[in-house]
Every structure is written in structure tokens, then in C-alpha cells.
C-alpha positions in Angstrom: -102.9 -32.9 -18.8 -99.6 -33.9 -17.4 -100.3 -37.7 -18.3 -100.8 -37.0 -21.6 -97.7 -34.6 -21.8 -95.7 -37.4 -20.4 -97.2 -40.0 -22.8 -96.3 -38.0 -25.7 -92.6 -37.2 -24.2 -92.2 -41.1 -23.8 -93.9 -41.9 -26.9 -91.3 -40.1 -29.2 -88.6 -42.8 -28.3 -90.4 -45.1 -30.6 -90.0 -42.9 -33.6 -86.8 -41.5 -32.5 -85.6 -45.6 -32.5 -86.7 -45.9 -35.9 -85.4 -43.1 -37.4 -81.9 -43.7 -35.8 -82.0 -47.1 -37.4 -83.1 -45.7 -40.6 -80.1 -43.2 -40.2 -77.6 -46.0 -39.9 -78.7 -48.0 -42.7 -78.7 -44.8 -45.0 -75.3 -44.0 -43.7 -74.1 -47.7 -44.5 -75.5 -47.4 -47.9 -73.6 -44.0 -48.2 -76.9 -42.5 -49.4 -76.3 -39.0 -48.1 -79.1 -37.5 -49.3 -81.4 -39.8 -47.4 -79.0 -39.9 -44.3 -79.3 -35.8 -44.0 -83.3 -35.8 -43.9 -83.6 -38.5 -41.5 -80.9 -36.6 -39.3 -82.9 -33.6 -39.8 -86.2 -35.6 -38.5 -84.1 -36.8 -35.6 -82.9 -33.3 -34.6 -86.9 -32.0 -35.1 -88.0 -34.8 -32.7 -85.2 -34.0 -30.1 -86.4 -30.5 -29.9 -89.9 -31.8 -29.3 -88.9 -34.1 -26.7 -86.6 -31.6 -24.9 -89.4 -29.1 -25.0 -91.8 -31.6 -23.3 -89.5 -32.7 -20.9 -89.1 -29.1 -19.7 -93.1 -28.4 -19.8 -93.4 -31.3 -17.5 -90.7 -30.1 -15.1 -88.3 -33.2 -15.8 -85.5 -31.6 -16.0 -83.2 -34.6 -15.8 -84.8 -35.7 -19.1 -83.9 -32.7 -20.7 -81.9 -34.3 -23.0 -82.6 -35.6 -26.5 -82.1 -39.0 -27.8 -79.3 -38.2 -30.0 -77.4 -36.7 -27.3 -77.9 -39.6 -24.9 -76.6 -41.9 -28.0 -73.5 -39.8 -28.5 -72.6 -39.4 -24.9 -73.2 -43.3 -24.3 -70.9 -44.2 -27.4 -68.0 -41.8 -26.3 -67.9 -42.5 -22.7 
């Protein structure tokens, strides 16, 4: 069971990266509606990713992709 949950956690990075790229494209194209919708989807996936990390006891992984990205860009 834990392996399936970890696979789910790790597997969320692929769609998150795709959505982050889409969010960037939408922002560059000044498409506010598409940008906001993509941001909402990123947030929802981040919530799921953190919840799965907590279930697995992966406390160091209890962060979402957006948090890691923003931290790396501002550090």
C-alpha cells in the first residue's frame, strides 16, 4: 500500500510540471483567465501532494511544487 501511495506522490510531479509550464505560457500571453485556472489546478494538486506526503510519513516532503519553486527562485 505504501508503495502505491509513494508512486502517486512522485507521479504528481509530472502533471505539476506540465501545469507550471502552461501557467508560464498563459502568463506570457497575458491570458488571465487561463492563467488563473491553471493556478487553481496547481494549487489543488499541491494540496493532494502534501496530503499524500503526510500519509506516508514523508514530513520532509510535506511541501508542494509551487512552494519549492518559489523558494528556489527567491533564495
